[in-house]
N, C-alpha and C positions, 0 to 999 in steps of 0.2 A: 716843843715837838723835835726829836733828834734830826740833824740834818742828814742822816743817811736815809731817812724815809723817801724823799723826793727821788733819790737815786734808784732805790729798788722799785718805787712805782714806774719811773720811766723805763728801766730793765724788762719790767713786766709788760708795758705797752709795747715796747721793741718786740718781744718776743711772740706776742701775739699779732703784731704786724706782719711778722714773716707767715703767719697762718691766714692774713687777710682776715684778721677778726678784732673790729673795734669794741672796746669795752665800756660798760657803764661804770659809774663809781663804784656800785656794790660788787660788781664783778673784779674790779681792780683790788678791793678789799679782799674778797673770798679767794681769788686766785693769785694774791701777790707772792711774787718769787723773792725769797730771802737770800738774794745773791750776797748781801752782806746783812749780817744779822744784826738785829737792834737790841741793845741790852739797857737795863735800868741801870742806876748807880750802885746798887747792890750787887750787880753782876749777873742777875738774872735776865733770861729771854723775855723780851716784851712782846705781847700781841697788840696790833695796831687796830684801834677803833675805827668805825666807819667816819665818825666824824673828824678824826685825825687824816684820813684819806683825804675826804672833802676838802679840808683846810690845805692840805699840801697841793691839790690839784689847782686851787685857786691861787696858790703863792707864787711870786716872782721866779723862783728857782725853776718852775715847769711852764710858765706860760710862754717863753719863748721856745720851745720845744714840742709842745702838743697842742691840739686844739679840740674843741668840743663842738657837736652838731647834734641836734635831736636826742641830746642825752648821752651820747657815745663818746669816747676819747679815742685820739688816734694821733699820729705824728704829724706836726707842722711841716710843711715845705720848707726845706733848708736849701741854701745855697752852698756850692762846693761841699757837698758830703753825699753820702750814699742815698739819702732822702730827697731824690730829685723830684719826685711825682708827689703831687699832693694825694692826701688819702681820704678826703671826704667822700669820695665816690664809695668807700668801702661801707659806708652806713647803709647805703641803698642796696649794696650787694648783700649785707647781712640780713637785711629785711626779705629780700628774695629768697636767700638760703633757708631762712626759718620757714617759709611756705614750702620751699622743696623738701624740708626734712618732715614736715607733717606727713606729707604723701607717704614717705619711706617708712615712718613710723608705724602707721596703719599696716602697711606689708610686712614689717617686721612682728608686729602682734598678731596678725593671723597666723604668721608661720610658727610663733610660740605656742600658738593654742594647740596645733596640732603636735608640735615637738612635745610637749609635756606627757605624752603617751609613750615616749621612746623610753625603753629601759635603760637603767643607769644614768639618765641624766638628771644633773641636780641643780644646775643654773644655767640660765641664757642671759647675756647682758649686751647691750650696745655699745660699742667703742667707736672711737675715730671721728670724722667729721659728721656723722650723723648724731652721735652723743652731744657734740657741740652745738647742733643745729645749725651747722654751717657747710652743708653740703651742696654741691651743684646738681642740676636736674639728671646727669647722665652718670652720677657716681653709683657705687655700689653700697653694699650695707654690711658693716663688720660686725660679726659675732663673736662674743667671747664665751666659751663653753666650759662648763666645770662638770666632770663625770665621776662616778664613783670610783674610789681607789681600787686598783687590781683590774679594772674593766675599761680602761682608757682606749685601748685599740678596737674592743668591740664596740664600745659606746661611740667612737668617732664614727665606724663604719654604719651603724643603725640612723647616727644623726645625718650623716652625709645622703644615705639611701632617702630617708624622709624628705629631705630639703629637694632632692631631685625629682622625686615623685611630686612635689608640690610646684615643680617647674620654677623654682627660685634659686638654684645653686648657680653660683658664678664659676664659669670656665670659658676658655677660649676669648672670643671677642663678645660674648654675652655677659656684659657688664652692669648696664643700667638695672637699677632697683633689684639687681641680683645679690643674693647672701653669700658672702665672702667667709668660710670656714678655715681659719688660718691660725686661730690660737685654742687649744685645748689643754686644761690642767685638771688635777684631780682634788678631791676633797681633802686629801692629806699633804698637799703642795699649792697651799692658798697664798704662800708669800712669793710675791715677784722677785726673779732673780737679777733682772737688769733694773738697778734702781737709781735711775738718772732722772734728768729734768723733763725728757720727752715722757718717760713712764709716768712721772708725778702729774703731769698734764693729762696723759691719757686717762689715768684712773682718778682723777679728780671729776671727771665728767662722765664717767661711766654710768650707764642707766640701766636698771634690771628690768628684764621681761618676765622671767620666772624663776622662782628659787629666792625667795626673799631672805630666809634664814641663813642660807649659804652666802648670800651677797652681804649680809650685815657681818659675818664671820670673815668674809674675804677683806672687807673695808677695816675692820679691826685689826686684822693680822698685818696689814700694809699700813696702817696709820702712823707708825712711829718713824719710818722713813721718810713718808710722804710730807709729814708736819716739818720735818727738818728742811725741805725746800720750799714747801707752801704752808706756813705756820697758821695761817687763818683757815685753812680747809677742816672742815669737821666731818665725821662720819655720819651719814644721812641716818636719822631715826624714824622717818615714816615712809610708809609705802607709797610709791608713785599713784597718782590719782588716775592716771590714764596709761593705757597701753600694757599695764601689768596684768599677767595673767595668774589667777589663782588655781591651786591644786585642789579640785573639788575631790569627793570622795569616790565618784566613778572613774575619774582620770587616775587617781592615786591607786584604786584597786587594779585597774587594768594594767598599770607600769608594773605593780608589784608581781601580778600573775605572770606577766610576761618575762620579768626578772628570774622568778623562781622556775620557770620552765626552761630557760636558758642554763641557770645555773645547774638544774638537774640533768640537762643533757650535756654533761661535762663542759661546764662553764669555763674552768681553768684550761682545758686543752683547746676550745674555740679561742680563747684570749691568747694563748700561746701561738696558735697557728696564723690568728691575724696579725700578731706582733712580728713573726717572721716575714709575712707576706707584704705588710705596709711598709716595714723597715728596708725591704730589698727594693720595693718601688721607689721611696724617697731617695735610697741611693744612687738609684739609675737616673733620676732626674736632673737634667743638666742646671737647673736652677739651683739646687743644692749646692754645687760646686763653684756658683758665681761668686766672685770676690766681693766681700761685704756682707754676702746673705748672712740672715740670722736663722738658723734652721736647727731645732733641737728634737729629738725623737727618744724617748726614754718612757719607762712606766710611769713617770709623773708629769711629763710636758711633752706636747706634740705642737711646736711652733713653726710656722711657715712663712717667713718674711724675707723673700728674695732681694728685695729692694728696700730696707728699713730706712725711714725718715730721720729717725732721732738724731745720729750723727751729723748729717747734713744741715739740720734745723740749729742744732747747737752750736756748729761751726759758724753759720751765719749770724746767729745771734752775738757770739762773741765777737766776730769782725764789725758789727755795728756798734756794740757796746765801746770798743776802742775808738771807733770813729768818733 
């Protein structure tokens, strides 16, 4: 077994320790971070088997640095290091967060049932802590939305109105169990622009609620760069058993009728009007000008992340790796 594998395992456990997320041996294999690439004698990149991961976890190289409790692996308490606090408590936390997530998935699934009627909507997926089943009771629900090309501004308005009518839109201090609509892309812009470790983690956990065909295409489009960071990650090939909403004949017909009606009533003019209106509002928002904010507004992307976490997490990860 290559000596580099224990180092990759440790760097993976450290990254998820920052997210307060202990991992099983299978999850370590599936989400392994290839900070240092393992290659065969022929020079080709090697995928690690689950057996090799388990063997490394039980080896002397890692025993002094990690612990296992109830099937979960986490960092061992170290003296004179950044790991001053034992992490066994994360196991109970993860079990509780899994229970919290079940409640929020039910809410997300009910919202997706109604949203499938919204014109120009092609996919809804859950991201963030809910997709990882690692959310606190008071956390929100992050939606990743794909809209038909050429209708991103109209589609965003209609999705937002529907979520508002359902009483589930996050705004102001209304956060708990509310839906956060901060990431919209179009069907002709499925490749993620920020291709870093944080994004690879985010989309290796992404969970579709509606629009399975578009979800498959999204995963296939981003698989190339994601597998450079997480070589063992695979494009899902099965529909989720729970929470996924099928597009039935009735909902599909209603959505199509509404789309045709909007397009007939000067759809391009409506899109242009909404484009001007929404971009002006985005520019007026003080959060758009906040230092470090990640905000995009174009015909292919509408992204609103005033306080993105990726940079902070990667900096902390690099600091701990050096330590």
